[in-house]
Every structure is written in structure tokens, then in C-alpha cells.
C-alpha positions as CSV (number, residue, x, y, z in Angstrom):
1,M,0.0,0.0,0.0
2,A,1.3,3.4,-0.9
3,S,2.4,5.6,1.9
4,S,0.1,8.5,2.8
5,F,2.7,10.0,5.1
6,G,4.1,13.4,4.1
7,V,6.8,15.5,5.6
8,W,4.5,17.1,8.3
9,D,3.3,13.7,9.3
10,Y,6.8,12.5,10.0
11,V,7.5,15.8,11.9
12,V,4.5,15.2,14.2
13,F,5.3,11.5,14.6
14,I,9.0,12.0,15.4
15,A,8.2,14.9,17.8
16,M,5.9,12.5,19.8
17,L,8.7,9.9,20.0
18,L,11.3,12.6,21.0
19,V,9.0,14.0,23.7
20,S,8.3,10.6,25.2
21,A,12.0,9.7,25.2
22,G,12.9,13.2,26.5
23,I,10.6,12.8,29.6
24,G,12.5,9.7,30.5
25,V,15.9,11.4,30.1
26,Y,14.6,14.4,32.2
27,Y,13.6,12.2,35.2
28,R,16.8,10.2,34.9
29,F,18.8,13.3,35.7
30,S,16.4,15.2,38.0
31,G,15.3,14.7,41.6
32,G,16.9,11.7,43.2
33,K,18.0,10.4,39.8
34,Q,16.1,7.2,40.3
35,K,18.7,5.9,42.7
36,T,16.3,4.4,45.2
37,N,13.7,1.8,44.6
38,T,11.0,4.0,46.1
39,E,11.7,6.7,43.6
40,Y,12.2,4.3,40.7
41,L,9.1,2.1,41.2
42,L,6.8,4.3,43.3
43,A,7.8,7.9,42.3
44,D,8.7,8.7,45.9
45,R,5.0,8.4,46.8
46,N,4.4,12.1,46.1
47,M,2.5,12.2,42.8
48,S,-0.7,14.3,42.4
49,I,-4.1,12.8,41.6
50,W,-4.4,13.9,38.0
51,P,-1.4,12.3,36.3
52,V,-2.1,9.1,38.2
53,S,-5.8,9.1,37.0
54,F,-4.7,9.5,33.4
55,S,-2.0,6.8,33.9
56,L,-4.6,4.4,35.3
57,M,-6.7,4.9,32.1
58,A,-3.7,4.8,29.7
59,S,-2.2,1.6,31.3
60,F,-4.9,-0.6,29.8
61,M,-6.4,1.7,27.1
62,S,-3.8,1.0,24.5
63,A,-3.9,0.8,20.7
64,I,-5.8,-2.4,21.3
65,T,-8.7,-0.2,22.5
66,L,-8.4,2.5,19.8
67,L,-8.3,-0.1,17.0
68,G,-10.3,-2.9,18.7
69,V,-13.2,-0.9,20.1
70,S,-13.7,1.1,16.9
71,N,-13.7,-2.1,14.9
72,E,-16.0,-3.7,17.4
73,N,-18.7,-1.1,16.7
74,Y,-18.0,-1.1,12.9
75,Q,-18.3,-4.9,12.8
76,F,-20.7,-5.9,15.5
77,G,-22.6,-2.8,16.6
78,T,-22.8,-0.6,19.7
79,Q,-23.8,-3.2,22.3
80,F,-20.2,-3.1,23.7
81,V,-20.8,0.4,25.1
82,A,-22.8,-1.2,28.0
83,I,-19.4,-2.3,29.5
84,N,-19.0,1.3,30.7
85,L,-21.7,0.7,33.3
86,S,-19.6,-2.1,34.8
87,Y,-16.7,0.3,35.3
88,G,-18.9,2.5,37.5
89,L,-20.2,-0.5,39.5
90,A,-16.8,-1.9,40.1
91,T,-15.0,1.4,41.0
92,P,-16.3,1.6,44.6
93,I,-15.6,-2.1,45.2
94,A,-11.9,-1.6,44.2
95,A,-11.6,1.7,46.0
96,Y,-13.2,0.8,49.4
97,L,-12.9,-3.0,49.7
98,F,-9.5,-3.9,48.2
99,L,-7.3,-0.7,48.0
100,P,-7.2,0.0,51.8
101,V,-5.6,-3.4,52.4
102,F,-2.7,-2.7,50.0
103,F,-2.2,0.8,51.6
104,R,-1.9,-0.7,55.0
105,L,0.7,-3.1,53.6
106,Q,2.7,-0.3,51.9
107,A,4.7,-2.9,49.9
108,C,5.8,-2.3,46.4
109,S,4.5,-5.6,45.2
110,A,0.8,-6.4,45.5
111,Y,1.8,-10.1,45.9
112,E,3.6,-9.4,49.1
113,Y,0.1,-9.4,50.6
114,L,-0.4,-13.0,49.6
115,E,2.8,-14.0,51.4
116,K,1.7,-12.3,54.6
117,R,-1.8,-13.9,54.3
118,F,-0.9,-17.4,53.0
119,G,2.8,-17.8,52.6
120,K,5.7,-17.5,50.1
121,K,4.5,-20.3,47.7
122,T,1.2,-18.5,47.1
123,R,3.0,-15.2,46.4
124,L,5.3,-16.9,44.0
125,A,2.5,-18.7,42.2
126,A,0.5,-15.5,41.8
127,S,3.4,-13.4,40.6
128,L,4.3,-16.0,38.0
129,A,0.7,-16.0,36.7
130,Y,0.8,-12.2,36.6
131,T,4.1,-12.2,34.7
132,L,2.7,-14.6,32.1
133,Q,-0.4,-12.4,31.7
134,M,1.4,-9.2,31.2
135,I,4.0,-10.6,28.8
136,L,1.2,-11.9,26.6
137,Y,-0.7,-8.7,26.8
138,M,2.4,-6.5,26.0
139,G,2.9,-8.5,22.8
140,I,-0.6,-7.7,21.6
141,A,-0.2,-4.1,22.7
142,V,2.9,-3.7,20.5
143,Y,1.5,-5.6,17.6
144,A,-1.7,-3.5,17.4
145,P,0.0,-0.2,16.4
146,A,2.3,-2.1,14.0
147,L,-0.9,-3.0,12.1
148,A,-1.9,0.7,12.0
149,L,1.5,1.9,10.8
150,Q,1.6,-0.7,8.1
151,A,-1.8,0.5,6.8
152,V,-1.0,4.2,6.9
153,T,2.7,4.3,5.9
154,G,3.3,1.0,4.3
155,L,6.0,0.3,6.8
156,D,6.7,-3.3,7.5
157,Q,5.2,-4.6,10.8
158,A,8.6,-5.8,12.0
159,Y,10.1,-2.3,11.9
160,S,7.1,-0.9,13.7
161,I,7.4,-3.5,16.5
162,L,11.1,-2.7,16.9
163,A,10.4,1.0,17.0
164,I,7.7,0.9,19.6
165,G,9.4,-1.7,21.8
166,G,12.7,0.1,21.6
167,I,11.5,3.6,22.5
168,C,9.3,2.4,25.3
169,T,12.0,0.2,26.8
170,F,14.4,3.2,26.7
171,Y,12.3,5.7,28.6
172,S,10.8,3.1,31.0
173,T,14.3,1.8,31.9
174,I,16.0,5.1,32.5
175,G,13.2,7.3,33.8
176,G,11.3,5.0,36.2
177,M,7.8,5.5,37.4
178,K,7.7,9.3,37.2
179,A,8.7,9.1,33.5
180,V,6.0,6.5,32.9
181,L,3.3,8.6,34.7
182,F,4.0,11.9,32.9
183,T,4.5,10.2,29.5
184,D,1.1,8.6,30.1
185,V,-0.5,12.1,30.5
186,F,1.1,13.3,27.3
187,Q,0.2,10.2,25.4
188,S,-3.4,10.2,26.8
189,V,-3.9,13.6,25.2
190,L,-2.6,12.3,21.9
191,M,-5.0,9.3,22.1
192,F,-8.0,11.6,22.5
193,A,-6.6,13.8,19.7
194,A,-6.4,10.8,17.3
195,I,-9.9,9.6,18.0
196,Y,-11.5,13.1,17.7
197,A,-9.5,13.7,14.5
198,V,-11.3,10.6,13.0
199,I,-14.7,11.7,14.3
200,I,-14.4,15.4,13.2
201,C,-13.1,14.4,9.8
202,A,-15.9,11.9,9.2
203,A,-18.5,14.4,10.4
204,V,-17.2,17.1,8.0
205,K,-17.4,14.6,5.1
206,A,-20.9,13.4,6.2
207,G,-22.3,16.9,6.7
208,G,-22.7,16.5,10.5
209,L,-23.1,13.8,13.1
210,G,-26.8,13.0,12.2
211,P,-26.0,11.3,8.9
212,I,-23.5,9.1,10.7
213,W,-26.1,8.0,13.2
214,D,-28.7,7.4,10.5
215,A,-26.3,5.3,8.5
216,A,-25.5,3.2,11.6
217,S,-29.2,2.7,12.2
218,E,-29.9,1.6,8.6
219,G,-26.9,-0.8,8.7
220,G,-28.2,-2.5,11.9
221,R,-25.3,-1.1,14.0
222,L,-27.4,0.5,16.8
223,E,-27.9,-2.3,19.3
224,I,-27.9,-1.5,23.0
225,W,-30.8,-3.3,24.7
226,N,-29.8,-6.9,24.3
227,F,-30.8,-8.7,27.5
228,D,-30.5,-12.3,26.2
229,P,-29.7,-14.5,29.2
230,N,-27.9,-17.1,26.9
231,P,-24.2,-17.1,27.9
232,T,-23.1,-18.1,24.4
233,T,-24.4,-14.8,23.0
234,R,-21.2,-12.7,22.5
235,H,-22.3,-9.4,23.9
236,T,-25.4,-8.8,26.2
237,W,-26.1,-6.6,29.1
238,W,-25.4,-9.5,31.4
239,S,-22.0,-10.5,29.9
240,L,-20.9,-6.9,29.6
241,T,-22.0,-5.8,33.0
242,I,-21.0,-8.9,35.0
243,G,-18.1,-10.0,32.9
244,G,-16.9,-6.5,32.5
245,M,-17.1,-5.9,36.2
246,F,-15.0,-8.9,37.0
247,T,-12.4,-8.0,34.4
248,Y,-12.3,-4.4,35.7
249,L,-11.8,-5.6,39.3
250,S,-9.1,-8.1,38.2
251,L,-7.2,-5.1,36.7
252,Y,-8.0,-2.1,39.1
253,A,-8.5,-3.9,42.4
254,V,-5.6,-6.4,42.6
255,N,-3.4,-6.1,39.5
256,Q,0.2,-5.1,40.2
257,T,0.3,-2.5,37.4
258,Q,-2.6,-0.5,38.8
259,V,-2.0,-1.0,42.5
260,Q,1.6,0.2,42.0
261,R,0.3,3.4,40.3
262,L,-2.2,4.0,43.1
263,K,0.6,3.8,45.6
264,T,2.5,6.7,44.0
265,V,0.1,9.2,45.7
266,K,0.6,10.3,49.4
267,N,-2.3,8.5,51.1
268,L,-5.3,6.2,50.7
269,K,-7.8,9.0,50.2
270,S,-5.9,10.5,47.3
271,A,-5.6,7.0,45.7
272,Q,-9.4,6.6,46.0
273,K,-10.0,10.0,44.4
274,A,-7.6,9.0,41.5
275,L,-9.5,5.8,41.0
276,W,-12.9,7.6,40.9
277,L,-11.5,10.2,38.5
278,N,-10.2,7.5,36.2
279,W,-13.8,6.2,35.6
280,P,-15.1,9.2,33.6
281,I,-11.8,9.6,31.7
282,L,-11.9,5.9,30.8
283,S,-15.5,6.0,29.8
284,L,-15.1,9.2,27.7
285,L,-12.3,7.5,25.7
286,S,-14.3,4.3,25.4
287,L,-17.5,6.0,24.2
288,S,-15.6,8.3,21.8
289,T,-13.8,5.4,20.3
290,S,-17.1,3.5,19.9
291,F,-18.6,6.4,18.0
292,S,-15.5,6.6,15.8
293,G,-16.4,3.1,14.7
294,L,-19.8,4.3,13.6
295,A,-18.2,7.2,11.8
296,I,-15.9,4.8,9.9
297,Y,-18.9,2.6,9.1
298,Y,-20.6,5.6,7.4
299,F,-17.5,6.1,5.2
300,Y,-17.3,2.4,4.2
301,R,-21.0,1.5,4.4
302,N,-21.2,0.7,0.6
303,C,-17.7,-0.7,0.2
304,D,-16.2,-2.8,3.0
305,P,-12.4,-2.6,2.7
306,L,-11.8,-6.2,3.9
307,R,-14.2,-7.7,1.3
308,Q,-12.7,-5.3,-1.3
309,G,-9.3,-6.8,-0.5
310,R,-7.6,-3.5,0.6
311,I,-6.8,-4.7,4.1
312,K,-5.8,-8.1,5.6
313,V,-7.5,-7.9,9.0
314,R,-10.4,-5.8,10.3
315,D,-8.3,-4.1,12.9
316,Q,-6.7,-2.1,10.0
317,T,-10.1,-0.5,9.2
318,M,-9.5,2.7,11.2
319,P,-5.9,3.2,9.9
320,L,-7.2,2.8,6.3
321,F,-9.8,5.4,7.0
322,V,-7.0,7.8,7.9
323,V,-5.4,7.0,4.5
324,D,-8.6,7.6,2.6
325,A,-10.1,10.5,4.5
326,M,-7.1,12.4,5.9
327,G,-4.3,11.6,3.5
328,D,-4.6,15.0,1.8
329,M,-4.4,16.9,5.2
330,P,-0.8,17.4,6.2
331,G,-0.1,16.4,9.7
332,L,-3.3,14.6,10.5
333,P,-2.2,11.1,9.5
334,G,0.9,11.8,11.6
335,L,-1.3,12.8,14.6
336,F,-3.3,9.7,14.3
337,V,-0.3,7.4,14.1
338,S,1.2,9.3,17.1
339,G,-2.0,8.6,19.1
340,I,-2.0,4.9,18.2
341,F,1.7,4.7,19.1
342,S,1.2,6.7,22.3
343,A,-1.5,4.3,23.4
344,S,0.8,1.4,23.1
345,L,3.8,3.2,24.6
346,S,1.8,4.1,27.7
347,T,0.6,0.5,28.1
348,V,3.9,-1.2,27.6
349,S,5.8,1.2,29.8
350,A,3.3,0.5,32.6
351,A,3.8,-3.2,32.2
352,L,7.6,-3.0,32.1
353,N,7.7,-1.0,35.3
354,S,5.3,-3.2,37.2
355,L,7.0,-6.4,35.9
356,A,10.4,-5.0,37.1
357,A,8.8,-4.4,40.5
358,V,7.4,-7.9,40.8
359,T,10.6,-9.5,39.7
360,L,12.6,-7.5,42.2
361,E,10.3,-7.9,45.1
362,D,9.0,-11.4,44.6
363,Y,12.1,-13.2,43.1
364,L,15.4,-11.2,43.4
365,K,15.0,-9.9,47.0
366,P,14.1,-13.3,48.5
367,L,16.9,-14.9,46.6
368,Y,19.4,-12.3,47.8
369,Q,18.2,-12.7,51.4
370,K,18.6,-16.5,51.1
371,V,22.1,-16.3,49.6
372,K,23.6,-13.3,51.4
373,R,21.7,-13.8,54.7
374,K,20.8,-10.1,54.7
375,P,18.2,-7.9,52.9
376,L,19.1,-6.1,49.6
377,P,19.9,-2.4,50.4
378,D,17.5,0.0,48.8
379,L,20.3,2.0,47.1
380,Q,21.4,-1.2,45.4
381,S,18.0,-2.4,44.3
382,S,17.2,0.2,41.6
383,F,19.9,-1.1,39.2
384,P,18.5,-4.7,39.0
385,S,15.0,-3.1,38.5
386,K,16.3,-1.2,35.5
387,V,18.0,-4.3,34.1
388,M,14.7,-6.2,34.5
389,A,12.7,-3.5,32.8
390,F,15.1,-3.6,29.9
391,L,15.0,-7.4,29.6
392,Y,11.2,-7.5,29.8
393,G,11.2,-4.9,27.0
394,M,13.2,-7.3,24.8
395,I,10.8,-10.2,25.7
396,C,7.8,-7.9,24.8
397,I,9.2,-7.3,21.3
398,A,9.7,-11.0,20.8
399,V,6.1,-11.8,21.9
400,A,4.8,-9.1,19.6
401,F,6.0,-11.1,16.6
402,L,3.9,-14.0,17.8
403,A,0.8,-11.9,18.5
404,Q,-0.3,-12.1,14.8
405,K,-1.7,-15.6,15.6
406,M,-4.1,-14.4,18.3
407,G,-6.9,-13.0,16.1
408,G,-8.8,-9.7,16.8
409,V,-6.8,-7.6,19.2
410,L,-9.7,-6.5,21.4
411,Q,-11.0,-10.0,22.1
412,A,-7.5,-11.5,22.4
413,S,-6.5,-8.9,25.0
414,L,-9.7,-9.3,27.0
415,T,-9.4,-13.1,26.8
416,I,-5.9,-12.9,28.3
417,F,-7.1,-10.6,31.1
418,G,-10.1,-12.8,31.8
419,V,-8.4,-16.2,31.9
420,V,-5.6,-15.1,34.2
421,G,-7.1,-12.1,36.0
422,G,-10.2,-14.0,37.2
423,P,-8.3,-16.7,39.2
424,L,-5.9,-14.1,40.6
425,F,-8.8,-11.9,41.7
426,A,-10.4,-14.9,43.4
427,L,-7.1,-15.6,45.2
428,F,-7.0,-12.1,46.8
429,T,-10.7,-12.4,47.6
430,L,-10.1,-15.6,49.5
431,G,-7.4,-13.8,51.5
432,M,-9.3,-10.6,52.3
433,F,-12.8,-11.9,52.9
434,T,-12.4,-15.3,54.5
435,T,-10.6,-16.5,57.6
436,R,-10.7,-20.2,56.9
437,A,-8.8,-20.1,53.5
438,N,-5.3,-21.4,53.8
439,Q,-2.2,-21.7,51.6
440,R,-2.7,-25.3,50.5
441,G,-6.3,-24.7,49.6
442,A,-5.6,-21.4,47.9
443,I,-2.8,-22.7,45.7
444,T,-5.0,-25.7,44.7
445,G,-7.8,-23.4,43.8
446,L,-5.5,-21.1,41.8
447,L,-4.0,-24.0,39.8
448,I,-7.3,-25.6,39.0
449,G,-8.9,-22.2,38.2
450,L,-6.1,-21.2,35.9
451,S,-6.2,-24.5,34.1
452,F,-9.9,-24.4,33.7
453,S,-10.0,-20.8,32.4
454,L,-7.0,-21.3,30.0
455,W,-8.8,-24.4,28.7
456,I,-12.1,-22.6,28.0
457,G,-10.3,-19.4,26.8
458,F,-8.0,-20.9,24.2
459,G,-9.5,-24.4,23.5
460,Q,-10.3,-25.2,19.9
461,P,-12.2,-25.5,17.7
462,R,-14.5,-22.5,18.3
463,P,-17.5,-21.3,16.2
464,P,-16.7,-18.4,13.9
465,L,-17.8,-15.0,15.0
466,K,-21.1,-13.8,13.5
467,T,-20.6,-10.3,12.1
468,L,-23.2,-7.9,10.8
469,D,-23.6,-7.5,7.0
470,F,-21.1,-5.6,4.9
471,S,-21.7,-4.2,1.5
472,V,-19.5,-3.8,-1.6
473,E,-22.3,-2.3,-3.8
474,D,-20.4,0.8,-4.7
475,C,-16.6,0.9,-4.6
476,S,-16.2,3.6,-7.2
477,D,-14.7,6.0,-4.7
478,F,-12.0,3.5,-3.6
479,G,-10.5,2.3,-6.9
480,G,-13.3,0.0,-8.0
481,F,-14.0,-3.5,-6.7
482,N,-11.2,-6.0,-6.4
483,Q,-12.5,-9.1,-8.2
484,T,-9.8,-11.4,-6.7
485,S,-11.5,-11.1,-3.3
486,L,-14.9,-12.4,-4.5
487,P,-14.0,-16.1,-4.5
488,L,-12.4,-15.8,-1.1
489,A,-15.4,-14.0,0.4
490,M,-17.7,-16.6,-1.1
491,A,-15.5,-19.4,0.1
492,Q,-15.6,-18.0,3.6
493,R,-19.4,-17.8,3.5
494,A,-19.6,-21.3,2.2
495,A,-17.5,-22.7,5.1
496,E,-19.7,-21.1,7.8
497,P,-23.0,-23.0,7.8
498,R,-21.9,-25.5,10.4
499,D,-24.3,-25.1,13.3
500,D,-22.9,-23.7,16.6
501,S,-24.4,-26.6,18.5
502,D,-21.8,-28.9,16.8
503,Y,-19.1,-27.2,18.9
504,F,-18.3,-28.0,22.6
505,Y,-20.6,-25.9,24.8
506,L,-17.8,-24.2,26.9
507,Y,-16.0,-23.2,23.6
508,R,-19.2,-21.3,22.6
509,L,-19.4,-19.2,25.7
510,S,-18.9,-15.4,25.4
511,Y,-15.3,-14.5,26.1
512,L,-16.6,-12.1,28.8
513,W,-17.6,-15.0,31.0
514,F,-14.0,-16.4,31.2
515,S,-13.1,-14.1,34.0
516,V,-16.2,-14.9,36.0
517,L,-15.9,-18.6,35.6
518,G,-12.2,-18.6,36.4
519,Y,-13.0,-16.6,39.6
520,L,-15.8,-18.9,40.7
521,V,-13.8,-22.1,40.1
522,T,-10.8,-20.7,41.9
523,F,-12.8,-19.4,44.9
524,I,-15.0,-22.5,45.3
525,V,-12.2,-25.0,44.9
526,G,-9.8,-22.9,47.1
527,Y,-12.3,-22.4,49.9
528,G,-13.7,-25.9,49.7
529,T,-10.2,-27.5,49.8
530,S,-9.3,-25.2,52.7
531,L,-12.3,-26.4,54.7
532,L,-11.5,-30.0,53.9
533,L,-7.9,-29.6,55.0
534,R,-8.9,-27.9,58.3
535,W,-11.3,-30.8,58.9
536,R,-8.5,-33.3,58.4
537,G,-6.1,-31.1,60.5
538,A,-3.7,-30.7,57.5
539,Q,-4.2,-26.9,56.9
540,G,-0.5,-26.2,57.7
541,T,0.7,-22.9,59.2
542,E,-2.0,-20.3,59.7
543,R,-0.8,-16.8,58.8
544,I,-3.7,-14.7,60.1
545,Y,-2.8,-15.1,63.8
546,L,-0.6,-12.8,65.9
547,D,0.1,-15.3,68.6
548,E,1.1,-19.0,68.7
549,Q,-2.1,-19.9,70.6
550,R,-4.1,-18.7,67.6
551,N,-6.4,-16.5,69.6
552,Y,-5.8,-13.1,68.0
553,I,-6.4,-12.4,64.3
554,N,-4.4,-9.7,62.4
555,T,-7.3,-7.7,61.0
556,D,-5.0,-5.6,58.8
557,L,-5.0,-8.6,56.4
558,F,-8.8,-8.3,55.7
559,S,-11.0,-6.0,53.8
560,P,-12.3,-3.0,55.9
561,P,-15.9,-4.3,56.4
562,V,-14.6,-7.8,57.4
563,A,-12.1,-6.3,59.7
564,R,-14.7,-4.0,61.2
565,A,-17.1,-6.9,61.8
566,M,-14.3,-8.8,63.6
567,K,-13.6,-5.8,65.8
568,Q,-17.2,-5.0,66.6
569,R,-17.9,-8.7,67.5
570,M,-15.2,-8.6,70.1
571,A,-15.3,-4.9,71.0
572,K,-15.5,-5.7,74.7
573,F,-11.9,-7.0,74.6
574,I,-10.4,-3.9,72.9
575,E,-9.3,-0.9,74.9
576,N,-6.5,1.7,75.0
577,G,-6.3,2.4,71.3
578,G,-5.6,-1.1,70.0
579,D,-4.3,-3.0,73.0
580,I,-6.3,-6.1,73.8
581,D,-7.2,-7.3,77.2
582,A,-8.6,-10.8,77.4
583,T,-8.7,-12.6,80.8
584,T,-5.2,-12.3,82.3
585,A,-3.1,-11.8,79.2
586,R,-2.5,-8.6,77.2
587,Q,-1.8,-9.0,73.5
588,H,-0.3,-6.3,71.3
589,S,-0.7,-6.3,67.5
590,S,2.5,-6.7,65.6
591,S,0.8,-5.8,62.3
592,V,2.4,-5.7,58.9
593,D,4.3,-2.6,58.0
594,I,2.0,-0.1,59.8
595,P,2.2,3.4,58.2
596,A,3.5,6.2,60.4
597,T,0.0,7.5,61.1
598,D,-1.0,4.3,62.9
599,K,1.7,2.7,65.1
600,H,-0.9,0.5,66.8
601,G,-1.8,-2.5,64.7
602,S,-5.3,-4.0,64.5
603,A,-6.0,-7.3,66.2
604,S,-9.1,-9.1,67.1
605,P,-9.6,-12.2,69.2
606,L,-10.9,-15.1,67.2
């Protein structure tokens, strides 16, 4: 495909890359120069709410979202917008039930909680699952803009992957968390600019927003009230609200990437405000991107580019629109590609930084302690973090070359989050909301839950997706109709009649249920196994107690409502600001890493 990139487009695009890299260089040589782990991984815990809110959005709203959500609405209709309701329902759960526990812990790795609640093996199992999840996701996040750049500039995907991975690895490695947060803000602005450039350009050509909406209605794209209870229906209110809520919570309540960002602010209240502020920013981008898909449908309603043979995969539809509609406007294609690139840079940089944190805290520090018989000094720990960020950057580039086999970028990414995120979310729920769950039961639940969700998420064969109709009635504005694509399109339609009931039922489920099912299997198996082990007296070491007699529970390990219920139930034993008086013994809490504002821990008699 001929390049539509002109001089001004390259100027805009290169300027974006230079600013992103420049922010990393600035933070490498400013402040504490990233010499301590607290500064490198947690930005010295002095960030303001706004950059953190934008970073929370940008961390998982990558090029996958910009290309995938627009294509979702172009190809399947507007039902997907209902997922924004789930974000609102899940935000208070993440902010008030899970986040306070991590703030009491004040650890860099979210998985340190699992060690304090269950033991080292649980922490290791969870952090390994998270590492696998983020490496796979990063690969898709880098592959998505490579698709866009190939469509707009004709540049080979391999060069695009190397460019994105290289720049991102550079500024994430040298600049640490502050560089990541501020580049996220800059890149978020470009993401919005790219989407609104598409919408405004389409509206100008259509003569307003009304014709776009009318064309979507005529083409059957306006679907929003689908309440079908059938779990095999791809998108319904039930799958989007419930499945979307579980996916959101697996990302924003317990995922290392987001928990680490929320810990860069000074206190819990600021973190909760940042999480609430993230919701409207997230939904605004999601809804805008959804409408951009309808705008693109208006443009191609009589000549679908895939059936015409102009693109190889549907995720290239939006970039092709940029070629066709903006190619004669100097700088606009460059702005669009900058927005797509920025979306991936922000996502991958977030993942690199959090993976470096997990590797340092969960693998390297325990290994150093075991070998050297002393903890790794903070001033020495930032260097291995930078090395790990660099190495993960290289791994990310390698995985991006494999991501071409995963299908549509939106569904592939949500599938990865669902199959791994659901079981991990259940593991934290077991720890924070139950007192009877133990390490042996939790690990059993996690392994079975992961195995089950990976099986239903990636098992084959699966029924083909049923898209809405596409027309090629009038391709006169796009160089005529490519006759060579007709036999292919007809062959694809001829191969589809196989009835869905011929496929294994679990393979027919909507991908949005993977997170829910993974969560339920992990929780039920984990809790049930824990009860069975307790009944058999084989539960192993209990981590929730503060004393050897197992009388006093460390309530800091539990979600605030659960901890509050424990304290209220035994309030008559508590006096003197946290000291506990029971019969003749006095028991003081030796709670985990209590912040300076609360030197007394929290304990409650069983």
C-alpha cells in the first residue's frame, strides 16, 4: 500500500517519540535520579491525583482499545458500550474493599500481601501467573500499532514493532515511574486527539453527526438493549456488566500495574480519588472510540475494505480510514499514528515498570536474602530493577512477533485478562474476605482455576464470529472492486453454515464470562479445599494469627468491612487504642508494615 505519510506527518510522529524519550531522560537526571527503589518504582509516593488518574486509564487503554473498540462497533454494533456501566459499578468495590488493604501493607509488590496472608509459595504462584499475563498482553499491545503503521505508511510490521518496543524500553528503563506517569498524561492527550480527528473528519465529510447515526441505524449497528440470558451470546447486558465488572476488578483492584500506580500518591484518600477520577476519563475515551467506529462505518457502508481486499484484517479499518479521508491533510495522519503509538507506549511502559517491581520484590530480594543472609539495600535495588525493565522490553518485542496468531486484538486482550485475571482476583478475595482459607487450599484453587479458564479461553475448535452485514455495492470511490477477493469471500461464507451446536458448549461461551468462571472455580475449589484440610487437620501454618495460641487475628489482612465486623464482634476485649485485654493476658498487635500514622496495629480475638 502506498504511503500517505508526508513531511509534516513525519514531523508530528517523530516529535511525539522525542517528547516521550525526553521525559525519560529528564527524570533520569532530575530529583533523586532514580537511585532508590521507592523513587524508581513508586515515584517517591508524592504524585498528584491527575497524572495518576490518566495513567490508570492509559495503562490498559492501548492501541488495542483504539483499533479494537472502533472495529467492534463497525463490525458488531454498539452493544459493547454497555461495558462502561460495569466500570462504574466496580470502582467503589476496588476503592473501598481492596485498596485499603494494600495501603496498610505499603509494599511495592501487591503479591507481598499473599505471602503475609498465606505464605511464600502463594506469592510466587500468583506473581508468576501475573508475569505470564502481562508478557502476553504486552505482545498484543505492541503488535496493534504495527498494524496501524503498516496500513498508513506501508512500513513493515517488523520495523514498527522494533520502534515501539525500543523507544518504550528506553524511557521506562532510565526514567522510572515518574517518567512513565508523565508520558502517560502526554500520550493520553494524543490518544484523544487521534480519536477526535477521526470523528471530526468523518462528520465534515458526512455533513454532520446526524447522517453518521442514521447510516448506523440503517446498517443495523445500533444495538444496546440486548438482555438475552444465553451465555453463548457474545455481547449482552449480562455478559458486559457482570463479565466487564470482574475483568475491571481483576485489573483495578488487585493487578500489580494499577496497585503500584495508586501507591504513588501520598495517602489512601488520594488514591481513592484518583480511581474515581479514572472512571469518567476511561468511559469518555471508550465512548468516543465507539462512536468513531460508527463514523468509519458511514464512510465504508457501501464498500467494505476487507471484502474489497484492501486490508488483511479488520483491525486495520481505522488506519485505512486515515489514509482515505485524511491523506490529503498534512499532519493529520501523523497525529493519528502518534495517538496509536502513544496508546501502546503508555501500556507497555506501565507493564515494564510493574514487571520489574514484581521480579525484584518477589524473586530477586528473597533470593538475595537467602544467599547473602541479609536484605538487599534500597540503594542497590534500583539497578536490577532497570535491568529487568530492559529485559522485559526485549521479551515484549519477541512476543509481539507471535501476536499475529491471536486474532482480533480487542477480544484477544480481554481473553488474556479474563483467563488469568479472574483466578488471581479470586485468590485475593479468598485472602481478604475469609478467615478459613489457607495456603494449600488457595494454591490448589489457583492452579485448577487457571487450568480451567485457560482451557475454555483458548481451547479449539471454536465457532466463527457472526458479524453484521457488509456491502460492496459501490466501490467507485475506492479504486473499484477487487475481483480477486470475491472467490475468497464466497468461500468463507460457504464454510460457515456449520451449526454452533456442533461445537463443545464451553467453547461457545462469550469470552466475557471467562473471568467470571475462572473466579468462581478458583474461589469455590480454594475455599472448599481449605475447609477439607482444616477438617483433616492438615491446613498447615496459619498466617492470620498474631500469637502462637491462635487467639488473635491480624485484622489488617482483611477488607475493611470484614475487619470492622471482627472488631465489633469482640469490642469488649479492645481498649486503650488497639491494646487487647482478654482474661489475664495482654496482647499487642505486631501488624504488617504499619504506616507512620498508625503505630498500633489492629487485632481481634478469634
